[in-house]
C-alpha positions in Angstrom: 0.0 0.0 0.0 1.5 3.3 -1.1 1.1 6.4 1.1 0.1 9.7 -0.4 2.7 12.4 -1.0 2.6 15.4 1.3 2.0 18.8 -0.3 5.2 20.8 -0.2 3.6 24.3 -0.1 -0.1 24.0 0.6 -2.2 27.2 0.3 -4.1 26.7 3.6 -2.2 24.1 5.7 -4.2 25.1 8.8 -7.4 23.6 7.3 -6.1 20.0 7.2 -4.8 17.5 9.7 -1.4 16.1 8.4 -1.1 13.3 10.9 -1.8 10.4 8.5 -2.4 9.9 4.8 -6.2 10.7 5.0 -5.6 14.4 5.2 -8.9 15.1 7.0 -10.4 18.5 7.5 -9.2 20.1 10.7 -12.6 19.6 12.3 -13.1 16.0 11.2 -10.1 14.0 12.5 -11.4 10.6 11.2 -8.2 8.6 12.1 -8.5 9.2 15.8 -4.8 10.2 15.8 -5.4 12.5 18.7 -7.6 15.2 19.9 -5.8 17.9 18.0 -4.8 18.2 14.3 -1.2 17.5 13.3 0.3 20.7 11.8 2.1 20.7 8.4 5.9 21.2 8.6 5.6 24.5 6.9 3.6 25.8 10.0 6.4 24.8 12.4 9.5 25.4 10.3 8.5 28.0 7.7 8.5 28.0 3.9 12.1 26.5 3.8 11.0 23.5 5.9 12.6 21.1 3.4 16.1 22.4 4.2 15.5 22.6 7.9 18.4 20.9 9.7 20.1 19.7 6.6 23.7 20.5 6.3 24.9 18.3 3.5 28.5 19.2 3.9 28.7 18.0 7.5 26.2 15.2 7.0 28.8 13.0 5.4 29.1 9.6 7.1 32.5 8.8 8.4 34.1 5.5 7.2 34.4 3.3 10.3 37.5 1.6 8.8 39.3 4.9 8.1 41.7 6.0 10.8 40.7 9.3 12.5 
């Protein structure tokens, strides 16, 4: 079963619960995921939420066999 893709920049993220792939209206909450709706990442982290916390230059994994 394939899950739905999340909208990257929704027009009105506050109108939808983003807690599961049903994307219910904020006042419906059919999944019973909680008593409050789950916010879209853009509401928490801003318009550049996709880049939040990503530092590709320092995210390189160290080779465990390479001496330090």
